[in-house]
NUPA-773126 format. One record per atom (N, C-alpha, C): residue number from 1; residue in one letter; x, y, z. Coordinates in nm, 2 decimals, padded with zeros to 4 digits, always signed. Layout:
num:NUM; residuo:A; xx:X; yy:Y; zz:Z
...
***
This chain:
num:1; residuo:M; xx:-05.77; yy:+01.51; zz:-06.60
num:1; residuo:M; xx:-05.83; yy:+01.40; zz:-06.65
num:1; residuo:M; xx:-05.98; yy:+01.43; zz:-06.71
num:2; residuo:V; xx:-06.00; yy:+01.36; zz:-06.84
num:2; residuo:V; xx:-06.11; yy:+01.39; zz:-06.90
num:2; residuo:V; xx:-06.23; yy:+01.30; zz:-06.85
num:3; residuo:K; xx:-06.33; yy:+01.35; zz:-06.82
num:3; residuo:K; xx:-06.46; yy:+01.28; zz:-06.76
num:3; residuo:K; xx:-06.53; yy:+01.20; zz:-06.87
num:4; residuo:I; xx:-06.59; yy:+01.07; zz:-06.84
num:4; residuo:I; xx:-06.64; yy:+01.01; zz:-06.93
num:4; residuo:I; xx:-06.78; yy:+01.04; zz:-06.93
num:5; residuo:S; xx:-06.83; yy:+01.06; zz:-07.06
num:5; residuo:S; xx:-06.97; yy:+01.12; zz:-07.09
num:5; residuo:S; xx:-07.06; yy:+00.99; zz:-07.06
num:6; residuo:E; xx:-07.21; yy:+01.05; zz:-07.04
num:6; residuo:E; xx:-07.31; yy:+00.95; zz:-07.01
num:6; residuo:E; xx:-07.33; yy:+00.83; zz:-07.13
num:7; residuo:T; xx:-07.30; yy:+00.91; zz:-07.26
num:7; residuo:T; xx:-07.32; yy:+00.82; zz:-07.37
num:7; residuo:T; xx:-07.19; yy:+00.71; zz:-07.40
num:8; residuo:L; xx:-07.05; yy:+00.75; zz:-07.35
num:8; residuo:L; xx:-06.97; yy:+00.67; zz:-07.36
num:8; residuo:L; xx:-06.98; yy:+00.58; zz:-07.25
num:9; residuo:R; xx:-07.02; yy:+00.60; zz:-07.13
num:9; residuo:R; xx:-07.05; yy:+00.52; zz:-07.01
num:9; residuo:R; xx:-07.15; yy:+00.40; zz:-07.06
num:10; residuo:T; xx:-07.25; yy:+00.46; zz:-07.11
num:10; residuo:T; xx:-07.37; yy:+00.36; zz:-07.16
num:10; residuo:T; xx:-07.29; yy:+00.25; zz:-07.25
num:11; residuo:V; xx:-07.21; yy:+00.29; zz:-07.34
num:11; residuo:V; xx:-07.15; yy:+00.21; zz:-07.43
num:11; residuo:V; xx:-07.05; yy:+00.10; zz:-07.35
num:12; residuo:L; xx:-06.99; yy:+00.16; zz:-07.27
num:12; residuo:L; xx:-06.88; yy:+00.08; zz:-07.18
num:12; residuo:L; xx:-06.94; yy:-00.02; zz:-07.09
num:13; residuo:E; xx:-07.06; yy:+00.02; zz:-07.04
num:13; residuo:E; xx:-07.13; yy:-00.08; zz:-06.96
num:13; residuo:E; xx:-07.22; yy:-00.19; zz:-07.04
num:14; residuo:K; xx:-07.21; yy:-00.18; zz:-07.17
num:14; residuo:K; xx:-07.25; yy:-00.30; zz:-07.24
num:14; residuo:K; xx:-07.15; yy:-00.41; zz:-07.27
num:15; residuo:K; xx:-07.17; yy:-00.50; zz:-07.33
num:15; residuo:K; xx:-07.07; yy:-00.61; zz:-07.36
num:15; residuo:K; xx:-06.99; yy:-00.55; zz:-07.48
num:16; residuo:S; xx:-06.93; yy:-00.44; zz:-07.45
num:16; residuo:S; xx:-06.85; yy:-00.39; zz:-07.56
num:16; residuo:S; xx:-06.70; yy:-00.43; zz:-07.55
num:17; residuo:F; xx:-06.63; yy:-00.47; zz:-07.65
num:17; residuo:F; xx:-06.50; yy:-00.49; zz:-07.65
num:17; residuo:F; xx:-06.41; yy:-00.37; zz:-07.68
num:18; residuo:V; xx:-06.32; yy:-00.33; zz:-07.61
num:18; residuo:V; xx:-06.23; yy:-00.22; zz:-07.62
num:18; residuo:V; xx:-06.09; yy:-00.29; zz:-07.69
num:19; residuo:H; xx:-06.05; yy:-00.22; zz:-07.77
num:19; residuo:H; xx:-05.91; yy:-00.24; zz:-07.83
num:19; residuo:H; xx:-05.81; yy:-00.16; zz:-07.77
num:20; residuo:L; xx:-05.74; yy:-00.21; zz:-07.68
num:20; residuo:L; xx:-05.63; yy:-00.16; zz:-07.60
num:20; residuo:L; xx:-05.50; yy:-00.15; zz:-07.68
num:21; residuo:A; xx:-05.44; yy:-00.05; zz:-07.70
num:21; residuo:A; xx:-05.28; yy:-00.01; zz:-07.77
num:21; residuo:A; xx:-05.20; yy:+00.01; zz:-07.66
num:22; residuo:T; xx:-05.11; yy:-00.06; zz:-07.66
num:22; residuo:T; xx:-04.99; yy:-00.04; zz:-07.57
num:22; residuo:T; xx:-04.87; yy:-00.01; zz:-07.68
num:23; residuo:I; xx:-04.74; yy:+00.04; zz:-07.60
num:23; residuo:I; xx:-04.64; yy:+00.05; zz:-07.68
num:23; residuo:I; xx:-04.53; yy:-00.03; zz:-07.67
num:24; residuo:M; xx:-04.47; yy:-00.08; zz:-07.78
num:24; residuo:M; xx:-04.37; yy:-00.19; zz:-07.76
num:24; residuo:M; xx:-04.24; yy:-00.12; zz:-07.73
num:25; residuo:P; xx:-04.13; yy:-00.18; zz:-07.70
num:25; residuo:P; xx:-03.99; yy:-00.14; zz:-07.68
num:25; residuo:P; xx:-03.94; yy:-00.06; zz:-07.78
num:26; residuo:D; xx:-03.97; yy:-00.09; zz:-07.92
num:26; residuo:D; xx:-03.92; yy:-00.01; zz:-08.03
num:26; residuo:D; xx:-04.00; yy:+00.10; zz:-08.08
num:27; residuo:G; xx:-04.11; yy:+00.13; zz:-08.00
num:27; residuo:G; xx:-04.22; yy:+00.23; zz:-08.03
num:27; residuo:G; xx:-04.33; yy:+00.21; zz:-08.10
num:28; residuo:S; xx:-04.34; yy:+00.09; zz:-08.16
num:28; residuo:S; xx:-04.46; yy:+00.04; zz:-08.23
num:28; residuo:S; xx:-04.58; yy:-00.01; zz:-08.15
num:29; residuo:P; xx:-04.69; yy:+00.01; zz:-08.20
num:29; residuo:P; xx:-04.81; yy:-00.02; zz:-08.12
num:29; residuo:P; xx:-04.83; yy:-00.17; zz:-08.12
num:30; residuo:Q; xx:-04.90; yy:-00.21; zz:-08.02
num:30; residuo:Q; xx:-04.95; yy:-00.35; zz:-08.00
num:30; residuo:Q; xx:-05.08; yy:-00.33; zz:-07.94
num:31; residuo:V; xx:-05.17; yy:-00.40; zz:-08.02
num:31; residuo:V; xx:-05.32; yy:-00.39; zz:-07.98
num:31; residuo:V; xx:-05.39; yy:-00.52; zz:-07.94
num:32; residuo:S; xx:-05.46; yy:-00.51; zz:-07.83
num:32; residuo:S; xx:-05.54; yy:-00.63; zz:-07.79
num:32; residuo:S; xx:-05.67; yy:-00.61; zz:-07.76
num:33; residuo:P; xx:-05.76; yy:-00.70; zz:-07.80
num:33; residuo:P; xx:-05.92; yy:-00.68; zz:-07.77
num:33; residuo:P; xx:-05.94; yy:-00.72; zz:-07.62
num:34; residuo:V; xx:-06.02; yy:-00.64; zz:-07.54
num:34; residuo:V; xx:-06.00; yy:-00.67; zz:-07.38
num:34; residuo:V; xx:-06.16; yy:-00.62; zz:-07.35
num:35; residuo:W; xx:-06.19; yy:-00.70; zz:-07.22
num:35; residuo:W; xx:-06.30; yy:-00.66; zz:-07.16
num:35; residuo:W; xx:-06.28; yy:-00.54; zz:-07.09
num:36; residuo:V; xx:-06.40; yy:-00.47; zz:-07.06
num:36; residuo:V; xx:-06.37; yy:-00.32; zz:-06.99
num:36; residuo:V; xx:-06.47; yy:-00.32; zz:-06.88
num:37; residuo:D; xx:-06.43; yy:-00.24; zz:-06.79
num:37; residuo:D; xx:-06.51; yy:-00.20; zz:-06.66
num:37; residuo:D; xx:-06.48; yy:-00.06; zz:-06.64
num:38; residuo:L; xx:-06.56; yy:+00.00; zz:-06.55
num:38; residuo:L; xx:-06.53; yy:+00.16; zz:-06.52
num:38; residuo:L; xx:-06.53; yy:+00.15; zz:-06.35
num:39; residuo:D; xx:-06.45; yy:+00.25; zz:-06.32
num:39; residuo:D; xx:-06.44; yy:+00.29; zz:-06.18
num:39; residuo:D; xx:-06.43; yy:+00.44; zz:-06.17
num:40; residuo:G; xx:-06.56; yy:+00.49; zz:-06.16
num:40; residuo:G; xx:-06.59; yy:+00.64; zz:-06.17
num:40; residuo:G; xx:-06.56; yy:+00.67; zz:-06.33
num:41; residuo:D; xx:-06.45; yy:+00.78; zz:-06.33
num:41; residuo:D; xx:-06.43; yy:+00.80; zz:-06.46
num:41; residuo:D; xx:-06.28; yy:+00.74; zz:-06.51
num:42; residuo:R; xx:-06.25; yy:+00.64; zz:-06.44
num:42; residuo:R; xx:-06.14; yy:+00.58; zz:-06.49
num:42; residuo:R; xx:-06.19; yy:+00.42; zz:-06.55
num:43; residuo:I; xx:-06.11; yy:+00.38; zz:-06.64
num:43; residuo:I; xx:-06.14; yy:+00.26; zz:-06.73
num:43; residuo:I; xx:-06.06; yy:+00.16; zz:-06.65
num:44; residuo:M; xx:-06.12; yy:+00.04; zz:-06.63
num:44; residuo:M; xx:-06.06; yy:-00.07; zz:-06.57
num:44; residuo:M; xx:-06.02; yy:-00.18; zz:-06.67
num:45; residuo:I; xx:-05.90; yy:-00.24; zz:-06.68
num:45; residuo:I; xx:-05.88; yy:-00.34; zz:-06.75
num:45; residuo:I; xx:-05.82; yy:-00.45; zz:-06.68
num:46; residuo:N; xx:-05.85; yy:-00.57; zz:-06.70
num:46; residuo:N; xx:-05.80; yy:-00.68; zz:-06.63
num:46; residuo:N; xx:-05.73; yy:-00.77; zz:-06.71
num:47; residuo:S; xx:-05.59; yy:-00.81; zz:-06.66
num:47; residuo:S; xx:-05.50; yy:-00.91; zz:-06.74
num:47; residuo:S; xx:-05.43; yy:-01.00; zz:-06.67
num:48; residuo:A; xx:-05.33; yy:-01.04; zz:-06.70
num:48; residuo:A; xx:-05.23; yy:-01.13; zz:-06.62
num:48; residuo:A; xx:-05.12; yy:-01.08; zz:-06.63
num:49; residuo:E; xx:-05.02; yy:-01.08; zz:-06.51
num:49; residuo:E; xx:-04.89; yy:-01.06; zz:-06.52
num:49; residuo:E; xx:-04.81; yy:-01.12; zz:-06.62
num:50; residuo:G; xx:-04.72; yy:-01.05; zz:-06.68
num:50; residuo:G; xx:-04.63; yy:-01.12; zz:-06.78
num:50; residuo:G; xx:-04.67; yy:-01.12; zz:-06.90
num:51; residuo:R; xx:-04.79; yy:-01.10; zz:-06.94
num:51; residuo:R; xx:-04.84; yy:-01.07; zz:-07.06
num:51; residuo:R; xx:-04.78; yy:-00.97; zz:-07.14
num:52; residuo:L; xx:-04.78; yy:-00.96; zz:-07.28
num:52; residuo:L; xx:-04.71; yy:-00.86; zz:-07.35
num:52; residuo:L; xx:-04.76; yy:-00.71; zz:-07.34
num:53; residuo:K; xx:-04.89; yy:-00.69; zz:-07.31
num:53; residuo:K; xx:-04.97; yy:-00.57; zz:-07.27
num:53; residuo:K; xx:-04.92; yy:-00.53; zz:-07.13
num:54; residuo:D; xx:-04.89; yy:-00.63; zz:-07.04
num:54; residuo:D; xx:-04.86; yy:-00.60; zz:-06.90
num:54; residuo:D; xx:-04.70; yy:-00.55; zz:-06.90
num:55; residuo:R; xx:-04.62; yy:-00.61; zz:-06.96
num:55; residuo:R; xx:-04.49; yy:-00.56; zz:-06.96
num:55; residuo:R; xx:-04.49; yy:-00.42; zz:-07.04
num:56; residuo:N; xx:-04.56; yy:-00.42; zz:-07.16
num:56; residuo:N; xx:-04.55; yy:-00.28; zz:-07.21
num:56; residuo:N; xx:-04.61; yy:-00.17; zz:-07.14
num:57; residuo:I; xx:-04.71; yy:-00.19; zz:-07.06
num:57; residuo:I; xx:-04.78; yy:-00.11; zz:-06.96
num:57; residuo:I; xx:-04.69; yy:-00.04; zz:-06.86
num:58; residuo:R; xx:-04.62; yy:-00.15; zz:-06.79
num:58; residuo:R; xx:-04.51; yy:-00.14; zz:-06.68
num:58; residuo:R; xx:-04.40; yy:-00.05; zz:-06.73
num:59; residuo:R; xx:-04.37; yy:-00.06; zz:-06.86
num:59; residuo:R; xx:-04.26; yy:+00.03; zz:-06.92
num:59; residuo:R; xx:-04.30; yy:+00.16; zz:-06.96
num:60; residuo:D; xx:-04.42; yy:+00.17; zz:-07.02
num:60; residuo:D; xx:-04.47; yy:+00.30; zz:-07.07
num:60; residuo:D; xx:-04.62; yy:+00.29; zz:-07.04
num:61; residuo:A; xx:-04.68; yy:+00.38; zz:-06.96
num:61; residuo:A; xx:-04.81; yy:+00.38; zz:-06.92
num:61; residuo:A; xx:-04.91; yy:+00.45; zz:-07.01
num:62; residuo:R; xx:-04.84; yy:+00.50; zz:-07.11
num:62; residuo:R; xx:-04.95; yy:+00.56; zz:-07.22
num:62; residuo:R; xx:-05.01; yy:+00.44; zz:-07.30
num:63; residuo:V; xx:-05.13; yy:+00.49; zz:-07.31
num:63; residuo:V; xx:-05.23; yy:+00.38; zz:-07.38
num:63; residuo:V; xx:-05.33; yy:+00.45; zz:-07.48
num:64; residuo:G; xx:-05.38; yy:+00.37; zz:-07.58
num:64; residuo:G; xx:-05.48; yy:+00.42; zz:-07.66
num:64; residuo:G; xx:-05.60; yy:+00.31; zz:-07.66
num:65; residuo:L; xx:-05.72; yy:+00.36; zz:-07.67
num:65; residuo:L; xx:-05.83; yy:+00.25; zz:-07.67
num:65; residuo:L; xx:-05.94; yy:+00.31; zz:-07.78
num:66; residuo:S; xx:-06.00; yy:+00.20; zz:-07.82
num:66; residuo:S; xx:-06.12; yy:+00.23; zz:-07.93
num:66; residuo:S; xx:-06.23; yy:+00.14; zz:-07.86
num:67; residuo:V; xx:-06.33; yy:+00.19; zz:-07.88
num:67; residuo:V; xx:-06.47; yy:+00.11; zz:-07.85
num:67; residuo:V; xx:-06.57; yy:+00.13; zz:-07.96
num:68; residuo:T; xx:-06.64; yy:+00.04; zz:-07.99
num:68; residuo:T; xx:-06.75; yy:+00.07; zz:-08.08
num:68; residuo:T; xx:-06.89; yy:+00.01; zz:-08.03
num:69; residuo:D; xx:-06.97; yy:+00.09; zz:-08.02
num:69; residuo:D; xx:-07.10; yy:+00.05; zz:-07.97
num:69; residuo:D; xx:-07.18; yy:-00.08; zz:-08.03
num:70; residuo:P; xx:-07.18; yy:-00.19; zz:-07.97
num:70; residuo:P; xx:-07.21; yy:-00.32; zz:-08.02
num:70; residuo:P; xx:-07.36; yy:-00.30; zz:-08.08
num:71; residuo:D; xx:-07.43; yy:-00.21; zz:-08.03
num:71; residuo:D; xx:-07.57; yy:-00.19; zz:-08.09
num:71; residuo:D; xx:-07.58; yy:-00.10; zz:-08.22
num:72; residuo:N; xx:-07.46; yy:-00.04; zz:-08.24
num:72; residuo:N; xx:-07.46; yy:+00.06; zz:-08.35
num:72; residuo:N; xx:-07.31; yy:+00.08; zz:-08.40
num:73; residuo:P; xx:-07.26; yy:-00.02; zz:-08.48
num:73; residuo:P; xx:-07.15; yy:-00.03; zz:-08.51
num:73; residuo:P; xx:-07.08; yy:+00.10; zz:-08.59
num:74; residuo:Y; xx:-07.16; yy:+00.20; zz:-08.61
num:74; residuo:Y; xx:-07.14; yy:+00.34; zz:-08.68
num:74; residuo:Y; xx:-07.10; yy:+00.45; zz:-08.58
num:75; residuo:H; xx:-07.10; yy:+00.40; zz:-08.45
num:75; residuo:H; xx:-07.08; yy:+00.50; zz:-08.33
num:75; residuo:H; xx:-06.97; yy:+00.44; zz:-08.24
num:76; residuo:C; xx:-06.85; yy:+00.53; zz:-08.25
num:76; residuo:C; xx:-06.74; yy:+00.46; zz:-08.18
num:76; residuo:C; xx:-06.66; yy:+00.58; zz:-08.11
num:77; residuo:Y; xx:-06.58; yy:+00.55; zz:-08.02
num:77; residuo:Y; xx:-06.49; yy:+00.64; zz:-07.95
num:77; residuo:Y; xx:-06.35; yy:+00.60; zz:-07.97
num:78; residuo:M; xx:-06.26; yy:+00.68; zz:-07.97
num:78; residuo:M; xx:-06.12; yy:+00.68; zz:-07.96
num:78; residuo:M; xx:-06.07; yy:+00.75; zz:-07.84
num:79; residuo:L; xx:-05.99; yy:+00.69; zz:-07.75
num:79; residuo:L; xx:-05.95; yy:+00.74; zz:-07.63
num:79; residuo:L; xx:-05.80; yy:+00.72; zz:-07.61
num:80; residuo:R; xx:-05.74; yy:+00.82; zz:-07.54
num:80; residuo:R; xx:-05.61; yy:+00.82; zz:-07.50
num:80; residuo:R; xx:-05.58; yy:+00.84; zz:-07.35
num:81; residuo:G; xx:-05.49; yy:+00.80; zz:-07.29
num:81; residuo:G; xx:-05.47; yy:+00.82; zz:-07.15
num:81; residuo:G; xx:-05.35; yy:+00.75; zz:-07.11
num:82; residuo:R; xx:-05.36; yy:+00.72; zz:-06.96
num:82; residuo:R; xx:-05.24; yy:+00.67; zz:-06.91
num:82; residuo:R; xx:-05.30; yy:+00.58; zz:-06.80
num:83; residuo:V; xx:-05.22; yy:+00.47; zz:-06.79
num:83; residuo:V; xx:-05.25; yy:+00.39; zz:-06.66
num:83; residuo:V; xx:-05.18; yy:+00.48; zz:-06.55
num:84; residuo:T; xx:-05.27; yy:+00.48; zz:-06.43
num:84; residuo:T; xx:-05.23; yy:+00.57; zz:-06.32
num:84; residuo:T; xx:-05.21; yy:+00.47; zz:-06.21
num:85; residuo:E; xx:-05.26; yy:+00.33; zz:-06.21
num:85; residuo:E; xx:-05.27; yy:+00.24; zz:-06.09
num:85; residuo:E; xx:-05.26; yy:+00.10; zz:-06.14
num:86; residuo:I; xx:-05.18; yy:+00.03; zz:-06.10
num:86; residuo:I; xx:-05.16; yy:-00.10; zz:-06.11
num:86; residuo:I; xx:-05.16; yy:-00.20; zz:-06.01
num:87; residuo:T; xx:-05.25; yy:-00.30; zz:-05.98
num:87; residuo:T; xx:-05.27; yy:-00.35; zz:-05.86
num:87; residuo:T; xx:-05.31; yy:-00.51; zz:-05.88
num:88; residuo:N; xx:-05.29; yy:-00.59; zz:-05.80
num:88; residuo:N; xx:-05.35; yy:-00.73; zz:-05.79
num:88; residuo:N; xx:-05.46; yy:-00.73; zz:-05.70
num:89; residuo:D; xx:-05.49; yy:-00.64; zz:-05.61
num:89; residuo:D; xx:-05.59; yy:-00.64; zz:-05.51
num:89; residuo:D; xx:-05.73; yy:-00.62; zz:-05.58
num:90; residuo:G; xx:-05.79; yy:-00.73; zz:-05.56
num:90; residuo:G; xx:-05.93; yy:-00.76; zz:-05.60
num:90; residuo:G; xx:-05.92; yy:-00.81; zz:-05.75
num:91; residuo:A; xx:-05.83; yy:-00.83; zz:-05.82
num:91; residuo:A; xx:-05.81; yy:-00.87; zz:-05.95
num:91; residuo:A; xx:-05.89; yy:-01.01; zz:-05.99
num:92; residuo:D; xx:-05.87; yy:-01.10; zz:-05.90
num:92; residuo:D; xx:-05.94; yy:-01.22; zz:-05.92
num:92; residuo:D; xx:-06.08; yy:-01.21; zz:-05.93
num:93; residuo:D; xx:-06.15; yy:-01.14; zz:-05.83
num:93; residuo:D; xx:-06.29; yy:-01.12; zz:-05.80
num:93; residuo:D; xx:-06.35; yy:-01.07; zz:-05.93
num:94; residuo:H; xx:-06.25; yy:-00.94; zz:-05.97
num:94; residuo:H; xx:-06.30; yy:-00.85; zz:-06.08
num:94; residuo:H; xx:-06.31; yy:-00.94; zz:-06.22
num:95; residuo:I; xx:-06.22; yy:-01.03; zz:-06.24
num:95; residuo:I; xx:-06.21; yy:-01.11; zz:-06.35
num:95; residuo:I; xx:-06.35; yy:-01.20; zz:-06.36
num:96; residuo:D; xx:-06.39; yy:-01.25; zz:-06.24
num:96; residuo:D; xx:-06.49; yy:-01.33; zz:-06.23
num:96; residuo:D; xx:-06.62; yy:-01.24; zz:-06.27
num:97; residuo:R; xx:-06.64; yy:-01.12; zz:-06.23
num:97; residuo:R; xx:-06.72; yy:-01.03; zz:-06.26
num:97; residuo:R; xx:-06.74; yy:-01.01; zz:-06.39
num:98; residuo:M; xx:-06.64; yy:-00.99; zz:-06.49
num:98; residuo:M; xx:-06.63; yy:-00.96; zz:-06.61
num:98; residuo:M; xx:-06.66; yy:-01.09; zz:-06.69
num:99; residuo:A; xx:-06.65; yy:-01.20; zz:-06.63
num:99; residuo:A; xx:-06.69; yy:-01.34; zz:-06.70
num:99; residuo:A; xx:-06.83; yy:-01.35; zz:-06.69
num:100; residuo:K; xx:-06.90; yy:-01.28; zz:-06.58
num:100; residuo:K; xx:-07.05; yy:-01.29; zz:-06.57
num:100; residuo:K; xx:-07.10; yy:-01.19; zz:-06.68
num:101; residuo:K; xx:-07.04; yy:-01.07; zz:-06.67
num:101; residuo:K; xx:-07.09; yy:-00.96; zz:-06.77
num:101; residuo:K; xx:-07.06; yy:-01.02; zz:-06.93
num:102; residuo:Y; xx:-06.96; yy:-01.08; zz:-06.95
num:102; residuo:Y; xx:-06.94; yy:-01.11; zz:-07.11
num:102; residuo:Y; xx:-06.98; yy:-01.24; zz:-07.15
num:103; residuo:I; xx:-06.97; yy:-01.34; zz:-07.07
num:103; residuo:I; xx:-06.99; yy:-01.48; zz:-07.10
num:103; residuo:I; xx:-07.09; yy:-01.54; zz:-07.01
num:104; residuo:D; xx:-07.16; yy:-01.48; zz:-06.92
num:104; residuo:D; xx:-07.24; yy:-01.52; zz:-06.84
num:104; residuo:D; xx:-07.21; yy:-01.65; zz:-06.76
num:105; residuo:Q; xx:-07.07; yy:-01.64; zz:-06.72
num:105; residuo:Q; xx:-07.04; yy:-01.75; zz:-06.62
num:105; residuo:Q; xx:-06.99; yy:-01.70; zz:-06.49
num:106; residuo:D; xx:-07.02; yy:-01.75; zz:-06.39
num:106; residuo:D; xx:-06.99; yy:-01.71; zz:-06.26
num:106; residuo:D; xx:-06.84; yy:-01.69; zz:-06.21
num:107; residuo:K; xx:-06.74; yy:-01.80; zz:-06.29
num:107; residuo:K; xx:-06.61; yy:-01.77; zz:-06.27
num:107; residuo:K; xx:-06.54; yy:-01.79; zz:-06.40
num:108; residuo:Y; xx:-06.42; yy:-01.72; zz:-06.42
num:108; residuo:Y; xx:-06.36; yy:-01.69; zz:-06.53
num:108; residuo:Y; xx:-06.29; yy:-01.84; zz:-06.56
num:109; residuo:P; xx:-06.35; yy:-01.88; zz:-06.69
num:109; residuo:P; xx:-06.31; yy:-02.02; zz:-06.71
num:109; residuo:P; xx:-06.15; yy:-02.03; zz:-06.76
num:110; residuo:F; xx:-06.10; yy:-01.93; zz:-06.82
num:110; residuo:F; xx:-05.98; yy:-01.96; zz:-06.88
num:110; residuo:F; xx:-05.86; yy:-01.94; zz:-06.80
num:111; residuo:R; xx:-05.88; yy:-01.93; zz:-06.66
num:111; residuo:R; xx:-05.75; yy:-01.91; zz:-06.57
num:111; residuo:R; xx:-05.67; yy:-02.02; zz:-06.57
num:112; residuo:T; xx:-05.54; yy:-01.99; zz:-06.57
num:112; residuo:T; xx:-05.43; yy:-02.11; zz:-06.55
num:112; residuo:T; xx:-05.39; yy:-02.10; zz:-06.40
num:113; residuo:P; xx:-05.33; yy:-02.23; zz:-06.34
num:113; residuo:P; xx:-05.29; yy:-02.22; zz:-06.21
num:113; residuo:P; xx:-05.19; yy:-02.13; zz:-06.17
num:114; residuo:E; xx:-05.11; yy:-02.08; zz:-06.26
num:114; residuo:E; xx:-04.99; yy:-02.01; zz:-06.25
num:114; residuo:E; xx:-05.01; yy:-01.86; zz:-06.25
num:115; residuo:E; xx:-05.12; yy:-01.84; zz:-06.30
num:115; residuo:E; xx:-05.18; yy:-01.69; zz:-06.35
num:115; residuo:E; xx:-05.19; yy:-01.60; zz:-06.24
num:116; residuo:V; xx:-05.14; yy:-01.49; zz:-06.22
num:116; residuo:V; xx:-05.17; yy:-01.39; zz:-06.14
num:116; residuo:V; xx:-05.24; yy:-01.27; zz:-06.21
num:117; residuo:R; xx:-05.36; yy:-01.23; zz:-06.17
num:117; residuo:R; xx:-05.44; yy:-01.13; zz:-06.23
num:117; residuo:R; xx:-05.39; yy:-01.01; zz:-06.17
num:118; residuo:V; xx:-05.42; yy:-00.90; zz:-06.26
num:118; residuo:V; xx:-05.39; yy:-00.76; zz:-06.25
num:118; residuo:V; xx:-05.47; yy:-00.68; zz:-06.30
num:119; residuo:L; xx:-05.50; yy:-00.57; zz:-06.22
num:119; residuo:L; xx:-05.60; yy:-00.45; zz:-06.28
num:119; residuo:L; xx:-05.51; yy:-00.33; zz:-06.31
num:120; residuo:Y; xx:-05.56; yy:-00.27; zz:-06.42
num:120; residuo:Y; xx:-05.50; yy:-00.16; zz:-06.47
num:120; residuo:Y; xx:-05.61; yy:-00.04; zz:-06.46
num:121; residuo:Y; xx:-05.58; yy:+00.08; zz:-06.40
num:121; residuo:Y; xx:-05.69; yy:+00.18; zz:-06.39
num:121; residuo:Y; xx:-05.62; yy:+00.28; zz:-06.50
num:122; residuo:I; xx:-05.72; yy:+00.33; zz:-06.58
num:122; residuo:I; xx:-05.66; yy:+00.42; zz:-06.70
num:122; residuo:I; xx:-05.74; yy:+00.56; zz:-06.67
num:123; residuo:E; xx:-05.67; yy:+00.68; zz:-06.65
num:123; residuo:E; xx:-05.73; yy:+00.80; zz:-06.66
num:123; residuo:E; xx:-05.70; yy:+00.84; zz:-06.81
num:124; residuo:L; xx:-05.84; yy:+00.90; zz:-06.86
num:124; residuo:L; xx:-05.83; yy:+00.97; zz:-06.99
num:124; residuo:L; xx:-05.77; yy:+01.09; zz:-06.99
num:125; residuo:D; xx:-05.68; yy:+01.11; zz:-07.12
num:125; residuo:D; xx:-05.66; yy:+01.27; zz:-07.14
num:125; residuo:D; xx:-05.71; yy:+01.32; zz:-07.26
num:126; residuo:K; xx:-05.77; yy:+01.24; zz:-07.35
num:126; residuo:K; xx:-05.82; yy:+01.27; zz:-07.50
num:126; residuo:K; xx:-05.92; yy:+01.17; zz:-07.52
num:127; residuo:L; xx:-06.03; yy:+01.23; zz:-07.57
num:127; residuo:L; xx:-06.15; yy:+01.15; zz:-07.60
num:127; residuo:L; xx:-06.22; yy:+01.22; zz:-07.72
num:128; residuo:S; xx:-06.23; yy:+01.13; zz:-07.82
num:128; residuo:S; xx:-06.32; yy:+01.17; zz:-07.96
num:128; residuo:S; xx:-06.42; yy:+01.06; zz:-07.99
num:129; residuo:S; xx:-06.50; yy:+01.11; zz:-08.08
num:129; residuo:S; xx:-06.61; yy:+01.01; zz:-08.11
num:129; residuo:S; xx:-06.67; yy:+01.04; zz:-08.25
num:130; residuo:M; xx:-06.70; yy:+00.95; zz:-08.30
num:130; residuo:M; xx:-06.78; yy:+00.96; zz:-08.44
num:130; residuo:M; xx:-06.89; yy:+00.88; zz:-08.48
num:131; residuo:G; xx:-06.99; yy:+00.92; zz:-08.55
num:131; residuo:G; xx:-07.11; yy:+00.83; zz:-08.57
num:131; residuo:G; xx:-07.21; yy:+00.90; zz:-08.50
num:132; residuo:S; xx:-07.34; yy:+00.83; zz:-08.49
num:132; residuo:S; xx:-07.46; yy:+00.88; zz:-08.42
num:132; residuo:S; xx:-07.51; yy:+00.74; zz:-08.34
***
């Protein structure tokens, strides 16, 4: 597992949007912008069960991510890894924390009654960056 550098950690702790690439059944990529959080050296992504990225991750745990520093768009990171843990535990509270971070709301306002939130923990295999 690749450790997250302090400079990448600083970018991920900002209101940075990560582009998460998952693999479709035919092998083609599917990319979604997502909010991001950290658990030590693991990246955390929150979504809802049944979405396309959820189905793709459950079938093939390999993912790619890119993130650009919101304060310096010429500084970006390209990451590859795999989802090593999928859980519903704490996912509802987590999406509320992400809503506070990204949109300054105490509760995630886009939840639907039938939605089941899920957390994905990603361990990195490869990390590269460009810019300054």
